[in-house]
C-alpha positions in Angstrom: -16.3 113.1 -105.8 -15.1 113.3 -101.9 -16.4 117.0 -102.5 -12.8 118.3 -101.2 -12.7 121.4 -103.6 -12.8 125.0 -102.2 -14.9 126.5 -104.9 -17.4 126.1 -107.6 -14.6 127.1 -109.9 -11.8 124.7 -108.4 -14.6 121.8 -108.9 -15.1 123.1 -112.3 -11.1 122.8 -113.0 -11.1 119.4 -111.5 -14.0 118.1 -113.7 -12.4 119.7 -116.7 -9.2 117.9 -116.2 -11.0 114.6 -115.6 -12.8 115.3 -118.7 -9.5 115.6 -120.6 -7.8 112.6 -119.3 -11.2 110.5 -120.4 -10.5 111.9 -123.8 -6.9 111.2 -123.8 -8.0 107.5 -122.6 -10.7 107.2 -125.5 -8.4 108.2 -128.3 -5.8 105.6 -126.7 -8.5 102.9 -126.6 -9.8 103.7 -130.1 -5.9 103.6 -131.5 -5.4 100.0 -129.7 -8.7 98.7 -131.1 -7.9 99.9 -134.6 -4.4 98.5 -134.1 -5.7 95.1 -133.1 -8.3 94.8 -135.8 -6.2 95.9 -138.6 -3.1 93.7 -137.3 -4.6 91.4 -135.4 -6.0 88.7 -137.9 -9.4 87.8 -136.2 -12.8 88.4 -137.8 -15.1 90.6 -135.7 -18.0 89.4 -133.9 -20.8 90.9 -135.9 -24.3 91.4 -134.6 -25.7 91.8 -138.1 -29.4 92.9 -138.3 -31.3 94.5 -141.2 -32.1 98.3 -141.5 -34.0 100.8 -143.6 -31.2 102.2 -145.2 -32.4 105.3 -145.5 -33.9 106.2 -142.1 -30.3 104.6 -140.6 -28.1 106.7 -142.8 -30.1 109.9 -141.9 -29.9 109.0 -138.2 -26.4 108.0 -138.2 -25.2 111.1 -140.3 -27.4 113.9 -138.5 -25.2 114.4 -135.6 -21.5 114.1 -137.0 -23.2 116.7 -139.4 -24.2 118.9 -136.9 -20.7 118.7 -135.4 -19.1 119.7 -138.4 -21.4 122.8 -138.9 -20.3 123.6 -135.3 -16.7 123.3 -136.2 -17.3 126.1 -138.7 -17.7 123.6 -141.9 -20.4 123.8 -144.6 -21.9 120.5 -145.3 -24.0 120.2 -148.8 -25.8 117.2 -148.5 -27.7 114.8 -150.9 -29.6 111.8 -150.0 -31.6 108.9 -151.9 -35.3 108.9 -150.9 -35.8 105.9 -152.6 -36.5 102.8 -149.7 -34.3 99.6 -149.5 -33.1 97.4 -146.7 -29.8 97.1 -145.4 -27.9 94.3 -142.9 -25.0 95.4 -141.0 -23.9 95.8 -137.4 -25.0 99.0 -136.3 -22.1 99.7 -133.9 -19.2 98.7 -136.2 -20.9 100.7 -139.1 -21.1 104.1 -136.4 -17.3 103.5 -135.7 -16.7 103.8 -139.6 -18.6 106.9 -140.0 -17.2 108.3 -136.7 -13.7 107.6 -138.2 -14.6 109.3 -141.1 -15.9 112.5 -139.6 -13.2 112.6 -137.1 -10.7 112.7 -140.5 -12.8 115.3 -141.5 -12.5 117.4 -138.8 -8.8 116.9 -138.1 -7.8 116.9 -142.1 -10.4 119.0 -144.0 -10.2 122.7 -145.1 -13.2 124.1 -143.1 -13.0 127.1 -145.6 -14.3 124.6 -148.3 -17.5 122.9 -148.4 -17.6 119.2 -147.2 -20.1 117.0 -149.7 -22.2 114.1 -148.5 -24.2 112.2 -150.5 -26.3 108.8 -149.9 -26.7 107.2 -153.3 -28.5 103.9 -154.6 -26.8 102.2 -157.7 -28.2 99.0 -158.4 -27.7 96.8 -155.5 -25.9 98.8 -153.1 -26.3 101.6 -150.7 -23.4 104.0 -151.2 -22.2 106.6 -148.3 -19.8 109.0 -149.9 -17.9 111.9 -148.2 -15.4 114.3 -150.0 -13.3 117.2 -148.4 -10.7 119.4 -149.8 -7.4 118.6 -147.6 -6.3 121.6 -145.2 -2.8 122.5 -146.7 -2.4 124.9 -143.9 -2.7 122.5 -141.1 0.1 121.8 -138.8 -1.0 118.2 -137.9 1.1 115.7 -138.2 0.4 113.5 -141.3 -1.9 110.4 -140.2 -0.9 106.5 -141.0 -4.0 105.7 -142.0 -5.0 102.8 -139.6 -8.5 104.4 -139.4 -8.8 104.0 -143.1 -7.3 100.4 -142.8 -10.1 99.8 -140.1 -12.9 101.0 -142.1 -12.0 99.0 -144.9 -11.8 95.7 -142.9 -15.0 96.5 -140.8 -17.0 97.0 -144.2 -15.3 94.0 -146.0 -16.6 92.0 -142.8 -20.2 93.1 -143.1 -19.8 92.0 -147.1 -19.5 95.9 -147.9 -17.2 97.9 -149.3 -14.7 100.7 -148.8 -12.6 102.8 -151.1 -10.6 105.8 -150.6 -8.6 108.3 -152.8 -6.8 111.7 -153.0 -6.9 113.6 -155.9 -5.9 117.5 -156.9 -6.3 118.6 -152.8 -9.4 116.5 -152.4 -10.3 113.6 -150.5 -13.2 111.2 -151.0 -14.5 108.2 -149.2 -16.9 105.8 -150.1 -18.6 103.3 -147.3 -20.9 100.8 -149.7 -23.5 98.5 -148.5 -25.4 95.5 -150.4 -29.2 96.1 -150.6 -31.2 93.5 -148.9 -33.5 91.7 -151.6 -36.9 91.1 -151.0 
C-alpha cells in the first residue's frame, strides 16, 4: 500500500501473500463461527424473509456449480419448475450451501459426477447433493463440524438437514418448508 516495491512482479508477490493470509483468516473465522454455533447453545438471530424457492435455489446454486466445473467436476443437475415460496435467512442458507460445496471440492472424487437436484415433495422443497467419496484423497478426515453447523442452521429455520455415507457415496439433503398460500 505504501508503494515500496521495486517491480510489478514484486507487487504481485506481495498481493499474493496478502491474499493467501486473507484466505487463511477466512478459514479460521469460519471455523470459529462453526464451533461457536454448534457448541455455543445460542439461537441465531435470523432475518427470515419470503422468497421464490425456484429462483432463489437457481441463483444460489449457479455459482457453486460453475466453481465445481472449474475444478474438473462433472455436474448432473435436475430441478423442479413448479413455483413455490420459502421463508429463510438467505445469508445463513448460503452458508449451508457454501459448506456443502466446499466439502464436495475437498472430499469428492472429481472423476465421478456430482448430482444436484431441487425437488418438491408435498409441502417441502428439497435440495439434494450427492457425490462419490475420493478414496485416494490424502486429506485428513473431517470432524464433521461443518455438517453439524448445517443441521443447526436448518433446524433454526424450521427446515431440515440429513446426510449419510453409504457404499462410497456421500449425500446431503437440505429441506425447506414451503410457505402456504
